[in-house]
C-alpha positions as CSV (number, residue, x, y, z in Angstrom):
1,M,63.8,85.8,133.0
2,G,60.1,84.5,133.7
3,I,60.2,83.9,137.7
4,D,61.6,86.9,138.3
5,S,59.9,89.6,136.0
6,N,56.7,86.9,137.4
7,K,57.9,88.0,140.4
8,H,58.3,91.6,140.1
9,C,54.4,91.8,138.5
10,C,52.8,90.1,141.9
11,N,54.9,93.1,144.3
12,N,52.7,95.6,141.5
13,W,48.9,94.2,142.8
14,E,50.7,93.1,146.6
15,P,53.1,94.7,147.3
16,I,56.3,94.1,150.1
17,Y,56.8,96.4,152.9
18,F,60.3,96.9,153.7
19,N,59.9,99.9,155.7
20,I,57.8,102.5,157.3
21,H,58.1,105.1,154.3
22,E,56.8,102.7,152.0
23,V,53.9,102.4,154.0
24,P,50.9,104.7,152.0
25,E,50.8,107.8,154.0
26,E,47.1,107.1,155.2
27,W,48.4,103.3,157.3
28,R,51.7,105.0,158.1
29,K,50.4,105.9,161.7
30,E,48.7,102.7,162.6
31,A,51.2,100.7,161.0
32,Q,53.9,102.7,163.0
33,V,51.6,101.5,166.5
34,L,52.1,97.5,165.2
35,L,55.1,97.7,164.6
36,S,56.3,99.2,168.4
37,D,53.6,97.3,169.6
38,R,55.8,93.8,168.1
39,T,52.6,93.1,166.6
40,I,54.3,93.2,162.8
41,R,57.8,93.5,162.8
42,G,60.9,92.5,159.7
43,D,62.4,88.9,158.7
44,G,65.4,89.3,161.1
45,K,67.2,91.9,158.2
46,T,64.7,94.5,157.6
47,L,62.6,96.8,159.7
48,M,59.6,94.9,159.0
49,S,58.5,92.9,156.0
50,I,54.6,92.8,155.3
51,R,52.8,92.3,152.7
52,K,49.8,95.4,151.1
53,S,46.6,92.7,152.1
54,D,48.7,91.4,155.7
55,L,48.5,95.1,156.9
56,L,45.4,96.6,155.6
57,A,44.4,93.0,157.3
58,E,46.5,94.2,160.9
59,I,44.8,98.0,160.9
60,L,41.7,96.5,159.9
61,K,41.5,94.3,163.3
62,R,43.4,96.8,165.2
63,R,40.3,99.4,164.5
64,I,37.8,96.6,165.5
65,E,39.6,95.7,168.9
66,N,39.3,99.3,169.4
67,N,35.9,100.1,169.1
68,K,34.4,97.5,171.5
């Protein structure tokens, strides 16, 4: 009980996105490009599997690279 509820609790703070429709709308277009480029990918069972903070880091990295 403790482990499962703790895992669920942590996922509320740091959600894991398993498909593009779970990504916040303001990031969705950029996340789709990252999926198409295979910068982010799934775990073999899902289209994608990435934590919110990791996705944000990839999006910010891409924005910085595009502005050089």
